[in-house]
C-alpha positions as CSV (number, residue, x, y, z in Angstrom):
1,X,-12.2,-24.3,25.9
2,X,-15.4,-25.1,27.5
3,X,-16.7,-28.5,27.1
4,X,-20.2,-28.2,29.5
5,X,-23.2,-30.2,27.5
6,X,-26.0,-27.6,26.4
7,X,-28.0,-29.8,24.6
8,X,-28.4,-33.4,22.5
9,X,-29.7,-33.5,18.9
10,X,-30.7,-37.1,17.9
11,X,-27.5,-38.2,20.3
12,X,-25.6,-35.6,18.8
13,X,-24.4,-32.8,22.0
14,X,-24.0,-29.6,21.8
15,X,-21.0,-27.8,24.0
16,X,-20.5,-24.2,25.5
17,X,-17.4,-24.8,23.2
18,X,-19.3,-24.9,20.4
19,X,-21.5,-22.0,20.9
20,X,-18.4,-20.4,21.9
21,X,-17.1,-20.6,18.5
22,X,-19.9,-19.5,16.8
23,X,-19.9,-15.9,19.2
24,X,-15.9,-16.0,17.9
25,X,-16.4,-15.7,14.4
26,X,-19.3,-13.2,14.2
27,X,-18.5,-9.4,13.8
28,X,-17.5,-8.0,17.5
29,X,-20.9,-5.3,17.3
30,X,-23.0,-8.8,16.1
31,X,-21.2,-10.4,18.9
32,X,-22.1,-8.2,21.8
33,X,-25.8,-8.8,21.1
34,X,-25.1,-12.7,22.2
35,X,-23.2,-11.9,25.4
36,X,-26.1,-11.8,27.7
37,X,-27.8,-15.3,28.8
38,X,-30.8,-15.0,26.8
39,X,-28.2,-14.0,23.9
40,X,-26.5,-17.6,24.5
41,X,-30.1,-19.3,24.4
42,X,-31.1,-17.5,20.7
43,X,-28.1,-19.2,19.1
44,X,-28.3,-22.2,21.6
45,X,-31.7,-22.4,19.4
46,X,-29.7,-21.7,16.1
47,X,-27.5,-24.6,16.5
48,X,-30.1,-26.5,17.2
49,X,-32.0,-25.1,14.3
50,X,-28.7,-26.4,12.0
51,X,-28.5,-30.1,13.5
52,X,-32.3,-30.9,12.4
53,X,-31.8,-29.8,9.3
54,X,-28.5,-31.8,8.8
55,X,-30.5,-34.8,10.1
56,X,-33.9,-33.8,7.4
57,X,-31.1,-33.5,4.6
58,X,-29.5,-37.1,5.8
59,X,-32.5,-38.7,5.7
60,X,-33.6,-37.6,2.4
61,X,-30.5,-38.6,1.5
62,X,-30.1,-35.1,0.0
63,X,-26.4,-35.0,0.2
64,X,-26.2,-38.0,-2.4
65,X,-28.0,-36.1,-5.1
66,X,-26.5,-34.9,-8.6
67,X,-27.2,-31.0,-7.5
68,X,-25.6,-31.3,-3.9
69,X,-22.6,-33.2,-5.3
70,X,-22.0,-30.1,-7.9
71,X,-22.2,-27.7,-5.1
72,X,-20.2,-29.9,-3.1
73,X,-17.3,-30.4,-5.5
74,X,-17.5,-26.2,-6.4
75,X,-16.5,-25.4,-2.9
76,X,-13.9,-28.3,-2.2
77,X,-12.2,-26.2,-5.4
78,X,-12.9,-23.1,-4.2
79,X,-11.6,-24.0,-0.7
80,X,-8.4,-25.5,-2.5
81,X,-8.0,-22.8,-4.7
82,X,-7.6,-21.0,-1.1
83,X,-6.2,-22.6,1.2
84,X,-2.6,-23.2,-1.4
85,X,-2.7,-19.6,-2.0
86,X,-2.7,-18.9,1.3
87,X,-0.2,-21.9,2.3
88,X,2.6,-19.7,-0.7
89,X,1.9,-16.6,0.7
90,X,2.6,-18.1,4.2
91,X,5.9,-19.2,3.4
92,X,6.9,-16.0,2.7
93,X,8.6,-14.0,5.2
94,X,10.4,-10.5,5.2
95,X,13.6,-10.8,8.6
96,X,14.7,-8.1,10.4
97,X,17.9,-7.2,8.0
98,X,15.2,-6.5,5.2
99,X,13.3,-3.8,7.0
100,X,16.7,-2.4,8.7
101,X,18.4,-2.2,5.0
102,X,15.1,-0.6,3.4
103,X,15.2,1.6,6.0
104,X,18.6,2.8,5.8
105,X,18.5,3.1,1.7
106,X,14.9,5.4,1.9
107,X,15.1,7.6,3.9
108,X,12.8,10.3,2.3
109,X,10.5,7.9,3.0
110,X,10.3,7.8,6.6
111,X,10.2,11.3,7.4
112,X,7.6,13.4,9.2
113,X,6.5,16.6,7.6
114,X,6.7,20.0,9.8
115,X,3.7,19.5,11.7
116,X,2.3,21.9,14.4
117,X,0.0,21.7,17.2
118,X,-3.0,23.7,18.3
119,X,-6.5,24.7,19.6
120,X,-9.6,26.5,18.4
121,X,-12.6,27.7,19.6
122,X,-15.3,27.0,16.9
123,X,-18.6,29.3,17.1
124,X,-21.8,30.3,14.6
125,X,-20.7,33.8,14.2
126,X,-18.6,36.4,13.8
127,X,-19.8,38.6,15.9
128,X,-19.6,36.0,18.9
129,X,-15.9,35.3,18.0
130,X,-14.7,38.7,18.0
131,X,-16.6,39.5,21.4
132,X,-14.9,36.1,22.7
133,X,-11.4,37.2,22.0
134,X,-11.4,40.3,23.5
135,X,-12.5,38.3,26.5
136,X,-9.3,36.4,25.8
137,X,-7.1,39.4,25.5
138,X,-9.0,40.9,29.0
139,X,-7.4,37.7,30.8
140,X,-9.8,34.6,30.3
141,X,-7.7,31.9,29.5
142,X,-8.4,29.9,26.0
143,X,-9.3,27.0,27.3
144,X,-11.5,28.1,29.6
145,X,-13.3,30.4,26.5
146,X,-12.9,26.8,24.9
147,X,-14.8,25.2,27.2
148,X,-17.3,26.9,27.6
149,X,-18.5,28.6,24.2
150,X,-16.7,26.7,21.4
151,X,-19.3,24.6,19.5
152,X,-16.7,21.7,18.5
153,X,-16.2,18.4,20.2
154,X,-13.0,19.6,20.7
155,X,-14.2,22.1,23.4
156,X,-14.0,18.9,26.6
157,X,-10.2,19.5,25.5
158,X,-10.0,22.9,25.8
159,X,-10.1,23.1,22.4
160,X,-6.9,21.2,21.7
161,X,-6.4,19.8,18.2
162,X,-2.9,18.1,18.8
163,X,-0.9,17.8,15.8
164,X,-1.1,18.3,11.9
165,X,0.4,18.7,9.2
166,X,-0.3,20.3,5.9
167,X,-2.9,19.2,4.1
168,X,-5.0,18.2,6.9
169,X,-6.9,20.9,7.6
170,X,-9.4,22.8,5.1
171,X,-7.0,25.8,3.5
172,X,-8.1,28.4,5.6
173,X,-7.6,27.1,8.6
174,X,-4.7,26.1,8.3
175,X,-3.1,29.0,6.1
176,X,-3.9,31.0,9.3
177,X,-2.5,28.5,12.2
178,X,0.5,28.1,10.3
179,X,0.9,31.6,9.9
180,X,1.3,32.2,14.0
181,X,3.8,32.1,16.5
182,X,3.8,29.6,19.1
183,X,1.2,31.1,22.0
184,X,-0.4,33.6,19.6
185,X,-3.6,33.4,18.6
186,X,-5.8,35.2,15.6
187,X,-6.6,38.9,16.0
188,X,-9.3,38.1,13.7
189,X,-12.1,35.1,13.7
190,X,-11.2,32.3,10.5
191,X,-14.4,31.8,8.4
192,X,-14.3,28.4,6.9
193,X,-17.3,26.1,6.4
194,X,-18.0,25.0,9.8
195,X,-18.2,28.7,11.0
196,X,-15.8,31.4,12.3
197,X,-12.6,30.1,14.2
198,X,-10.7,31.6,17.5
199,X,-7.2,30.0,16.7
200,X,-3.7,29.7,18.9
201,X,-0.7,27.4,18.2
202,X,0.2,25.6,20.8
203,X,3.7,23.6,19.7
204,X,5.4,23.7,16.4
205,X,7.7,20.5,15.0
206,X,10.0,20.6,12.2
207,X,10.3,17.7,9.7
208,X,12.2,14.7,11.5
209,X,13.3,11.0,10.5
210,X,10.9,8.8,12.1
211,X,12.8,6.4,14.6
212,X,13.2,2.7,12.9
213,X,11.2,1.2,15.7
214,X,8.4,3.6,15.3
215,X,8.0,2.4,11.6
216,X,9.6,-0.6,11.4
217,X,6.2,-2.7,11.5
218,X,4.4,-0.9,8.7
219,X,7.7,-1.0,6.9
220,X,7.5,-4.6,7.3
221,X,4.3,-5.3,6.5
222,X,4.7,-2.9,2.9
223,X,8.1,-5.3,2.3
224,X,5.7,-8.3,2.6
225,X,2.9,-7.0,0.5
226,X,5.6,-6.2,-2.5
227,X,7.5,-10.1,-1.9
228,X,4.3,-12.1,-2.3
229,X,3.4,-10.4,-5.0
230,X,6.3,-10.5,-7.3
231,X,6.5,-14.0,-5.7
232,X,3.3,-14.6,-6.8
233,X,3.4,-13.5,-10.5
234,X,6.3,-15.8,-10.7
235,X,5.1,-18.6,-9.5
236,X,2.1,-18.0,-11.5
237,X,4.2,-18.0,-14.9
238,X,5.8,-21.2,-13.1
239,X,2.8,-23.2,-13.0
240,X,1.8,-21.8,-17.0
241,X,4.7,-23.8,-18.2
242,X,3.4,-27.2,-16.4
243,X,-0.5,-26.5,-17.0
244,X,-1.5,-25.7,-20.4
245,X,-3.5,-22.0,-20.7
246,X,-5.4,-20.9,-23.7
247,X,-6.6,-16.9,-23.7
248,X,-9.8,-16.7,-25.7
249,X,-8.6,-12.9,-25.7
250,X,-11.4,-12.7,-28.5
251,X,-14.5,-12.9,-25.8
252,X,-13.6,-10.6,-23.9
């Protein structure tokens, strides 16, 4: 990491690395605001201000005050708790063999349901939808009609909605779409809360087992959470035997 000096405060140097580290800690959207030269200058001023307040606090011996010492003890306690739990969790892992065993023994959890791929043209009124259905029947391509008339953002892709399974679309749309044959279009507009749809089915997939490699990491993460939770509960019970715990349930 670059160590070019940017400023100094009472002899302490602030480097580009300090600025970069601060930017890295920010949420991405906020960090983007400080990529320009002016944005980095603002952050540098913030670091300088922090150093100035630090120096004033040291000079006034605020760090020796009872209030600050209590804050320091509280912060140390919270940090140690967080660190110890994180350290305990990091020691738990799920090897590939366990993931494979879970996959093999639970086939029903790794089945992709029946799904279809459909395109649609969304219109604000039924009359316009009926007119466009006639246009398509008379030779206009469905995709061209979607690009020209549809008020759905999918119009840019010729109305394509990609694959979806039952439960992902509003009931009226889903019922009509699943009833179609491949390359078939609805004879009449389908009304939903969004408007009037002309729907065309473009593909259908029957339920099938998802390949192991496609779900391996998701399965590992699921097993890891289960394993960590079980280990955490067990560790807490062990610690209760080591350190006295008294529950004052009457005060809850």
